[in-house]
N, C-alpha and C positions, 0 to 999 in steps of 0.2 A: 555439515550443511549449515547454511546461513539463512535465517528468516528475518526480513526487514519489514517493519510496519511504518506507514506514513500516516500521521495524524494531522488532520486539517483543523482541529479545534482551536478556537481563538481565546477562550476564557480560561481562568485558573481558579479553582479546579475545573477540569473539562470532562464531560461525559464522553466526548469523542475519544479523548486519550484513554479514559477508563476502558472503553470498548476495545480500543486497539491493544491495550495491555492484556485484556482477558483473551482475546483471539490469539495473540502471540503466545501466551502461556499455554493455551490449549493445543495449538499446533505443535509447539515444542514438545509437550508431553506425549502427543501421539507419535511423533517421530522417535523420541527417546524410547518409548514402549516397543517400537519395532526394531530397536537396536542401533539407531543412528546417534552420532554425536552432533549436537546442535548449538549454534550461537544465534543470539537474537539481538535486535536493535530496534528501537522506536525513534523515528525522526519526527519532531514536532515542527510543523511549518510556521507556527506562530513566531518563533525566534529567527526565522529566515525571511520574513516578509520584506524587509528592506533590501536584502540581498537579491531576492527574486525580482523585485522591481528594478533594481540596478542592472541586473542581467538582461531584462527585457529591453532596456534602453541602450545598453552598451554592447550587448552581444557576448559578454564575457562574464562567467560566474566568479564571484569572490571565493577565496579559498574554502570557507566554511560551507558554502553552497555547492562547490565542486565536489567536496567530500561527501555531502549528502547524496548528490546525483550518482556518484560512483558507487556508493553503498547500495542504492536502489538498483542500478543496472547490473551490479555484481552479485546480487542476492540469488539464492536458489529458489526462493519463494517470496512473494510480496503480499502484504496485507494493506489495503488502501481504505482509509476511513475518513469520511467527511461529514461535517454538519450540513443540514439542509438549509439553504438560503434561497428564498423565492422559488421554491419547488425544484431546485437543482443543487448541484454541488457548489461549494463556495468558490469565489473568484480566486482566492489564494491557492486552493487545491488545484484548480484547473491551470493556473499560471505555472505552478511548479511542474506539472506534467507536460506543459507546452515546451518547457526547456529541455526535455529529454528527447534525444534522437528517436524518431519514429521506429527505427529498426532495432534499437537497443533492448527493447523488452519483448521482442518476437519470441513466442513459444514459452515465455516465463509463466509459471503458475501464479495466479492472482486470486485473492479472496477480497471481494468488495463488500463494504459495510457503510452504514450511515446512521446518524443520530438526529433526532428532531423532537419537537415538543408534542407532536400528535401523530398517531398512527396513519392519518390521512395522507402523509407525505411518503409512505413506504414505497410507492411505485417509482420514486426517484432512482431506486436501484436498477430497475429494468429500463426506464426510458432515458436515463442519463449516464449512470455509471457503467452499466454493462456495454452500451454502445461505445463509450470512450475507450474502454480497454479492448474491445473488439477491434477498433480502429488501430490500436497499437499492436494488434496481432498477438495478444497474450492469450493464455489458456485460463479462462475464468471458471472458478469452481461453481458447480451447479447451484449450491445453496448460498444465498446472500443473507446478510444479517442487518435488520433495521431495529434500532432500539429507540422507542418513544419514551417519554418521561415515565409513563405508567408501567413500562416493561421491567424496570429495575426491581429485582426481588420477586418476580413472578415465578410460578411453578409451571406445571403442564408438561406435555411431551414435545419432541422436536418438530412435530407437524402442526402444533397449535400455538400457544402463547408463551411457552417457557423460554425465556431468553437464555438461561444457562444451557439448556438442551440444544437450542439452535446454534449457540456458539460451539459446542462440542461437535455437532454434526458438520458444520461448515469447516471448522478447523481440521477435522478428520479428513474431509475431502481434499483440502489443500495439502495436508501431509501426504496423502496417497499420491497426488499429482507430483509433488516434489520428489518423493521416493522413486517414482517410476521414470522420472526424467533423467536422461544421461548426464553424467557429471560434466560441469563446465571445465574448459581448459584453463589452467592456471596461467596468468600473464607471465611473460618471460622477464619482465623487469618491474620496478616499482613506480613507473611513470604514472602521473595522474591522468585522468580522462582529458583534461585540458591540454596537457603536454602531448598526449598522443594525437589529439586533434591538430595541434600546431605542427607536429612533425609530419603530418600527412599533407600539409599545404605545399603547393608548388608555386614559385614566384617567377618561373621562366616562361 
């Protein structure tokens, strides 16, 4: 099984990347504990910003971006983490998912998460992120994770303020959704997503 996380963090170091790493690790541990072999990958959008902009203008993804898109669409489970900008997801985060075919993520288990400076922005998970992935027809895990600055290092249980407990709970739900989903068919060749799109074009 393959778990891919998308981190929309722009800074270095990034709390968004840190949250993506912890969610990925926890989901992997949950799947391994239930007897599955798991590969993980974290895609940082910060390094793909220029490629994303070029794709929006030209309609064609550069090789590095095409590889990232193929990793996301081919994953058994997806973790999507964005920083909060102006009470919503970041523009780079949204632009990346705008480049993915609306049908490519249908039915895919997704865990959504966000980071921000204050807990007042936590509703971004419900009014922005969940609707986005509902539109893409994914299966969004019931528990979402928001990490404000003061959440790092907190205790508590999974229903209150403890970030580690919320991470374990959400990642466990994602792992259960991934394990319950039928295995995806293996592609018959090694063609990239772009090559497959071009092969489907008709010029007559």
